[in-house]
VOGU-3710 file (C-alpha; in Angstrom, 3 decimals, decimal comma):
1> xxxxxxxxxx> -30,804/-0,674/-1,963  -28,593/-0,507/0,943  -25,942/-3,302/1,511  -24,852/-4,097/5,543  -21,290/-4,852/6,479  -23,145/-8,524/6,967  -24,335/-8,971/3,020  -22,408/-10,478/0,601  -23,113/-8,916/-2,529  -21,925/-11,893/-4,848
11> xxxxxxxxxx> -24,733/-14,186/-3,601  -27,172/-11,913/-1,532  -30,323/-9,510/-2,499  -30,376/-11,425/-6,105  -33,706/-11,358/-8,439  -33,468/-14,778/-9,737  -35,427/-15,558/-13,089  -36,814/-18,623/-14,276  -35,579/-20,067/-17,424  -38,758/-21,075/-18,543
21> xxxxxxxxxx> -40,198/-17,810/-18,666  -37,620/-16,490/-21,151  -38,312/-16,879/-24,780  -35,479/-17,744/-26,767  -36,238/-14,792/-29,288  -35,969/-12,310/-26,258  -32,791/-13,836/-24,618  -31,406/-11,012/-22,411  -27,536/-9,843/-22,571  -25,444/-9,412/-20,094
31> xxxxxxxxxx> -26,095/-5,755/-18,329  -29,375/-5,402/-20,149  -32,101/-4,321/-18,016  -35,578/-6,166/-18,406  -39,242/-6,120/-16,603  -39,852/-9,106/-14,097  -42,741/-9,862/-12,580  -42,045/-11,117/-8,749  -43,668/-14,016/-7,876  -42,093/-15,104/-4,408
41> xxxxxxxxxx> -39,687/-14,192/-2,307  -37,208/-15,627/0,688  -34,886/-14,027/3,289  -32,628/-12,803/0,790  -33,929/-13,452/-2,685  -36,571/-12,575/-5,005  -38,111/-14,925/-7,668  -39,400/-14,121/-10,580  -40,525/-14,224/-14,121  -39,760/-12,133/-17,471
51> x> -42,680/-10,433/-18,693
//
């Protein structure tokens, strides 16, 4: 992913995951990689669910 001088890394280019798609037994830990299916997109964000 390339970041330009106009991007704000703290808020831009995020993948937002629905909490409803995360099972309590599979709650990801901070820094853990998980598989996500992208279900929609907007200008700066992707929306997905955990698979």
